[in-house]
N, C-alpha and C positions, 0 to 999 in steps of 0.2 A: 145449667150453664157452668162451664168449667171455671174454677177459681184460679187455676194456674195461668201464668202469663207466658206469652210468646216473647222470646229474646231474639233480637236480630243483632248480630255482632260482625261488623266488617273487620277482617284481619288484613285487608289490603284493598287497593283500588280507589281509595278516597284521599284527596289531597295529593294525588300522584297519577301518572299515566302508567298503567300496567299493574302487575301483581294482584289481579282481581281474585278475591276469595272472601266468601261471606258464609257465616254460620247462622243457622236457624235452629233454635233450641226450644223445645216444649216438654216440660217434665223430664222424663228419662230418655227422650229421643232427640237426636241431632242429625241434621243433614247439612252437607257442605255444598255450596254452589260455586263451581269453578275453582281452579287451583293454578294460578298463573305465575309467571315471573315478570320482573322488570329488568330493563337493561341499565347498566351502571351509569351514574351521573359522572360528569367530568372529574369531580374531585375524588371519585372512587378509583384511585390509580391501580391498575393491574387486575381489577375485578372483572370477572367474566359474566356473572349472572347475579341477580338479586332475588332472593326467595322470601316468602312471607314467614314470619315467626309463628310457628304452630304450637307453642307451649300450651296454650289453652286446649287445643285438640288432643294433645298427648295426655293431658291430665284427665280428659273426659272421653278417652278412646272407647270405653265400653258402651257409651251412649250413641256412637256414630253409626248410622244405618246405611250411609253411602255418600259418595261424591257424585254430584249431578253436574254435567258439563253442558254449557249452552252452545258452544261452537269451538272450532279447532284452532284458534289463534293462540300464539305463544303466551300472550298475557292472560290466557284463560286455561291453558293446559300445561305450560312449560314446567311447572313445579311438581307435577304428579309423581314422577319417579322418585324424587327426593322425599315427598310426603309419604308415599307408600312404603318406603324403607322404615318409617317410624310407625305408621298406622296401616295395617292391611285391611282395607275395606273395599266393597264393590264400587265399581265406577260405571256410571250410566251416561250414555251419550249416543250421538248419531253414528252411522257407519263410517262416515268420513272422519269425524273427531276421534273415534276409537281406532281407526286405521293409523292416524298420525300418532296417537298415544301408544299404539302397539309398537311402532318403530322406536320410540323412546324407551319403552320398557325392555325391548330386546337388547338395546345398547347397555342397559343397566342390569341385565340378567334377571329381570323380574317378570318376564312375559308369562311363563308357565305358572307362576304363583299368584297372579292377580285375576280376579273375577271381573271380566268386562261384559257389560250387558247392553246390547243395542236397543235403542228406543226409536220410535218413529214419530214424526210430527202428527199431533192429534191424539197420541197415546197418553194414558195416565198410569202411573205406577204408585204402589203403596209402599211407604218407607216409615215404619212405626206409625205414629199418629198422623203423619203427613201423607197427603195425596198430591203427587207432583204431576201436573199436566203440562205437556210440551206443546207449545203453540207455534205454528209456522211463522217464521219471521224472515227478515231480509237484511243482509249485511254483505261485506266484501268477501265472504267465503260461503260456499254451499252448505246447506243444512243448518243454518243458524236458527236457533229456537229461543223464544221467550218462555218463561215459566209462569204458570198459575199454581201457587202453592196453597193448597186447601188445608187449613189448620182448624182445630176445634173452636177457635174464636173468630174465624173469618178468613177471607181470601187475601193473599199477598201476591201481587203481580210484579215479577222481576223481568223487565224488558231485555236485560243484557244489552249488548251493542246492536243497534238497529237503525234502519232508515226505511222510508216508504218509497219503494221503487215499483211503479206500475208496469214497467217493461223489464223485468229481471232477465239475466242471462240464463239462469238455471232455476228450474222449479217454479212453483206458484208464487203469486204475490203474497205479501204479508196478510195474515188472517185477521183483518180489521173487524170482521163480523164477530169473531169469537171474543175479541176484546170488548166489543160493545155489549155482547150477551153477559159477560162477567160483570161489566159495569152496571147492568140492570139488576143483577143479583145483589150487588153491593160489594165493593172492594174496600177492605180495611186499610191496606197500605200499598202504595205504588212506589216501586224503585225503578227509576228511569235513567237511561243513558244521558250523560251531560256533556259529552266531548265537544259537541258543536253548539252548545247553548248560547254562545256569544254571537253566532252567525244568524243573520236574518234570512227569511225566505225558506226555500226548499233546497234539498240536496239533489243535484242532477242525477239522472239515470245513468247506470253503468254503460248503457248502449251508446251514449254520447262519445265515450272513449273509443269504442270500436269504429265508429264513423270517422273519428279523427285519424285513427291509425290507417284506415283505408285511403284517406286523402293524402296524408304525408308520405306514405310508403310508395304511392304510385310513381313510376318512372325513376325511382332511385336506382342508380347503377352500381353502387358500392355495397359493402356489407352493412347490415342493420343490426345494431345491438340495443336491446331493450332491457332496462333495469327496472324491476318491480319487486314487491313483496312476494316471497315464495308461496305464502299461504293464500294470496289473492287469486284463487283458481279461476274466478270469472275473468279477471284480467289476462291471465295466462291463456285461457281459451280464446279470447279475442285476438291476442297476438298470434296464436297458431292459425286462427281463421284468416287473419290478414296475410300471413306467410303463404297459406295455400292459394289465396287469390293472386299473389305475386309470383307463384310457382317457385317458392323458396323452401329449402330444407331448414329444419329447426334443430339447433344444438343448445344444450342446457349447460350452464356454468354455475358453480356454487353448490356446495354439499346439500344445503337445505332445499334449494330449487330442485335438484335431482331427486331427493327423497320424497318431497311433497308431490311432484309430478308423477312419479312412479306409483305412489299410493292412489292418487286420483285417477290415473289411467286404469289401474287394476280394478278399482271399485266402480268405474263408469262415470265418474264426475267430470272427466276430461275426455274429449273425443279427438282423435287424430288419425287420418288414414294410415295404413301400414306404409312404412318407409319415409314418413314425414319427419320423424324425430331421428336424428343421427347422433353418434358419439362425438363429443367435442374433439377427440383425437383425430377424427376423420375430416375436419373442416378444410384441410388443405387439398382435399380431392375434388373440391367443388369451386367453380368460379365465384368471384365476390358477389355478383348480382344474383346469385342463387342461394345466399346464405342469410339466415336470421338467427341471432344468438339471444337467448333469454337468460338473463343473469341476475344474481343477487347484488346488493350493494347500493340500493337506491337511497340509503341513509348515510352513505359516505363512510361506513364502518371500515377501519384501517385494514383489516384482514379479509374483507369481502372480495369477491371476484372482480367487481368493477374497479375498486380501488387498486387492486393488483394490476389490472390492465393499464390503468392510468399511470402507474408507477413502473411499468415494464418489468414486473416481477411475476406475471401470470405464466404458468408453465406452457399452456397451449395457445395463448392468444395475446398479441400485442396490438395496440391501437396503431393504425397506419393512416396517413393523410387521406381524407375523403370519407372515412367511416362515419355513418350516421348513428349517433348515440342518443337514444331517447330515455330520459329518466321519468318513468311513469309513477310518480309518487310525490307527495309533498313532505318536506322535512318534519319529523317529529319535533316538538318544542325542545330546544337544546342542541339539535343536530344541524342547525343552519350553517354554522361555520365549516363543519366537516364536509357537508354536501357541496358548499361553494368551493372549497379547496379542490375537491375532485373534479368539478366542472371546469375550473381554471386549468387543471392539469390536462384534461381531455382536449380543451381548446389549444393548448400549447403543442400538443402532439398532432394537431392538424385535423381533429375530428370536427364534424358539424354536430352541435349538441342542442337538443330540444328539451327543455324542461318546463315545469308547470306554468311559469309566468309567461311563456311564449305560445302555448297552445293548450287546448283542452284535452290533455293526455292523462289526467288523473281526476277522479271524483272521489269524494269521501264515502266511507261506508257508514257514516253516522248521521243521525237526523239533525236538521237545522230547526230553528225556532217554530216555524209553522207546523212542522211534523210533530214536534214535542207538544205543541198546543193540541193538535188533533188527538194524540195519544192520551193526553190528560183528560180531554173532554169526553172521549169514549169511555174511559175507565171511571171517572168521577170518584176518586178515592176519598176516604175520610182523612187519611194521613198521607204525607208525601215525604219521600227521602231521595234526593238526587244522588246518583252514584256514577262511577266511572269518570273521573276527571280531576284536574287540579282544583284547588280550593276556589279559585275565581270562577271556574266552570260550574261547580256545585252551587255557588252563591247566585250566579246569574240564572241558573235553572230554578232555584227556589224563588227568586224574584218573579220569574215568568209565571210560576204557579200562582203566586199571589195576585198577579194582574187578572187571573181568571177566577178569582173569588175565594181561593183557599185561605183560611185564617193563618196569620203568621205563626201562631202558636201550634198549628198542626203540621208545620214544615220543619224537618230536622236536617240541618247541614251538619254532618258528623265527621269525626276524625276516626282513623283506624283505631281499634281497641275499645271504642265507646260501646256501651250496651244500651240498646233501645228496647224497653219493655212495653208491651202492648197487652191490653185486654180488649174486649169488644167496643169499649167506649173511650178509653184513655190511652195515651202513649207518653212516655217521658224517658229521657236519658238518665239511667240510674247508677252508672258507674263505669269502670274500665276493666279490661283484662290485659294481660301481657300481649304486646304487639310490637311490630317493628320490622326489621329486615335481617336476614341471614345472608352473608356474602359468600359467593362461590369463587374461589381462585384456583384454577386448574382442578385437581382432584380433591382439594381441601374445601370442606363445607363448614362454615362457621368458625374456622380457626383464624380468620382475619377480622379484627374488630376495630373500634375507633382509634385505639392507641397505635395499632400497626398502620392504619391509614394516615394518622397524624404524622408518623415517622416517615412514611413514603412521601407525603407532601413536603415535609421539611427537606428530605433528600433531594426531591425534584427541584426545589426552589433555591436551596443554599448549599447543597453538597455535603460532603463527608470529609472529616480530617481524623486520621488515626495516629495517635502519638504512642510510640513504642519505647518504653523506659526499661533499661536493663540495670538491675540492682545486684550488689553482692549480698548473698543470703545472710551471711553472718553479721555484717555491719550495717547494711541498708544503704551503703554509699553508691553513687551512680558510677557505673563502670565505663560507660560510653555515652556520647551525646545522644539525646533522644532522636529516634528515627521518625520522620514524619511522612505519612502517606496521604495523598489528596485524591479524592475522586469527586468530580463535579463541583469543585471549589476553585482551585487554581491549578494550572499546569506547572508542575514543580520546576522543570528546567527553565521556564520563562519567568519564574517568580522566586529565584534563589534568595534574593535579599529578604523577602517576606518570610520565607521558610526558615532562613538563618535566624531572623529576629524571633520567630516562634520558638525555635530551639532555646534561645537565650531566655525567653520568658519562662519556659518550662523548667529550665535548670535553676533560675533564680527563685521560682516558687518553691521548688523542692529543697533548696538550700535553707529555707526558713523553717523546715520541719525535720526533726531528728528521730521520728518514730518509724516503725516498720509496718503499720497497718495499711494494707493495700487499699481498702476503701477510702481512707483519708487521703492517701497519695493521689489516687485518681481524682478525687474531688478537688484537691488543691490545684492540680494541673489543669483540669477542665475549666474551673472558675477563672483562673489567671488568663488562659488563652481566650476564653469567651469574652472577657472584659477588653482585652487588648484588641481583638479583631473587630469588635463592634465600635470601639472608640476610634480606631484608625481607618477602617475601610467600610464600616457600617454593614457588616455581614454577620449572619448567625448560622454558620455551618454546624452540622451535628459533629460533636467532638467525642471521640472514643479513646480514652487512655488505656493502654495495655501494659501491664507490669510483668516483667520476666525476671525471675530470680535465678542466679547461677552461683 
C-alpha cells in the first residue's frame, strides 16, 4: 500500500459562487478539475471578470498532467485561456465543452498551440497515477459529466454540478447505476454539489419549462423576447421548439448567445429546421406575431442585450408596448436589484413581463436535498467534502450528510487554499496554499488590486479634489492662488463659496511652511483640506495636491 497521500486543494468554488477549480495531487502527478471564472461583486468597481489565483499551479507546472472539464459553463471553463497562457497542458472534455473552449482560445490566439482531447461519457483516461472516469450526469447544459477519480489509495467521486432529471431534454438520464457500483466498491471521498443544499425536495424537470412556454406563448399577437443563460442549451432548444409550434422565426441577441448557439448547432446539440433562425438585423422584415427573440441579460447585467433594450440603447431592437418579455432564470445571489431594475424599466416601456415568481419558466440545474441524499446513499463515502457554493450552502450540505450517519469528523467544510490530505483510512486539513482572486479589467489581468479598488470605491462615494499649487522655483513662494478642480465632489460653479474657502485654507497652510520639499508641501495642503472638509461638510473626498514650479 502506498505511503504517499492524496492532496485535494480547492483553488476556487468554495465559499463563493463560481470560479470552480480543484487540484488533485499524488506524488509527482497533478490533475486539475475545471477552470472557471466568477463575475465581479458589486464592490469590484470596473472589474470585468474574476480569475482564480493559480500561483500553486505555476510553482508545480511540471507535475500537471492535464485539466479535466466537467461541463461547459463559464464558472467551469471561463478561466482556461488565461491559465493556458501560464501553463500549457492538455485539456480534456466533451465535444460541446471543447467547442465552447475552442471559441475562447481562438479569441486569445491560443487555439493552434493547445492540446484539446475529446472524451465521452463512460470513458476512462490515464493521467499519471490517476485514472479519470467520466460518468453521464445531468445539468442545465448538455454533456455534463461527473468524475470518478481512481487513485492509488481509493476512489474520489466529484459530482460537479448535477441534478436528477428522469426526463432530460438531451441525452440519457444520470447514470445512477454507475454511482451505485462505485459505492459498492468503496468510495474514499465524495465531493458533491451544494448549490441547492438549502432547498427541500426535488428539482423539477427541465421539461416543465417547455410545457409552460407552450402555454404562455399560445395566442400571443406581439413579439416574444425570452432572456436566458446562453449556455443553457436545453432551455434554448425548448424556446426554439415553442417558436416552431407558434410558426415564429427566431433571432438571437447578445454576443455570447450567438456564439454558444452557433457552436451547439454545428455540433448537433441544438436542432432547428433550416430558415428558423434569422439574423437580428432582419427582424423588421417580419410581422410582430411571427418573431421570437432569444437574448442574454437574464441577470440584469448593465451591458447585456436585454438591459440595452430596456434602456433604448440596443442597435437593432427597442421595446415597444405589447412586447411579451419572458425572463427565464432566477437571479444569482447578489443580482436581485439589477434584475428588478430591468423588469421595472421593461414595464415602464409598456412590455408585458413574465418572470420566475409569476410562472414556472425556470428550473434549477442543481440538486435539492432529496437528490443530494440519494447521491450520498448510493456512494456511501468514507469522507465527505461539500463543494460548489457559498459557505452557508457547504455547511447545510455537511449537516445533511451527518443526518444520514456520516461522523462529523469525516466531513470537511473547507475554504479555498486549504489542503486536504488523505490516505486509505484518514483525512485531515494539513495547511494552506496561495489562493484568492485575480481581477481582469479590460485587457489588464492582475494589475488591479485591493488598493486600486479601495481608491475606486472612495472616488465613487466621495469624489475627487485636485489642488494645483504654482510656486516660484527660486524662493518657493506662491505665485497665484491655488486652482481647484472637482470631480464627483461638488460642482464648482454652484459651490463658489466653498471652493474659495478651500483656496484660503490651502494658502494659509502653506504660509506656515517655508521649505521647498514637494512631498511636505503636498502633505500640508492635503491634511489641512481634509480636516476642513470633514469638520464642515462631513465629506472625505480624495485630495490630490499638484505642485508646479516656474
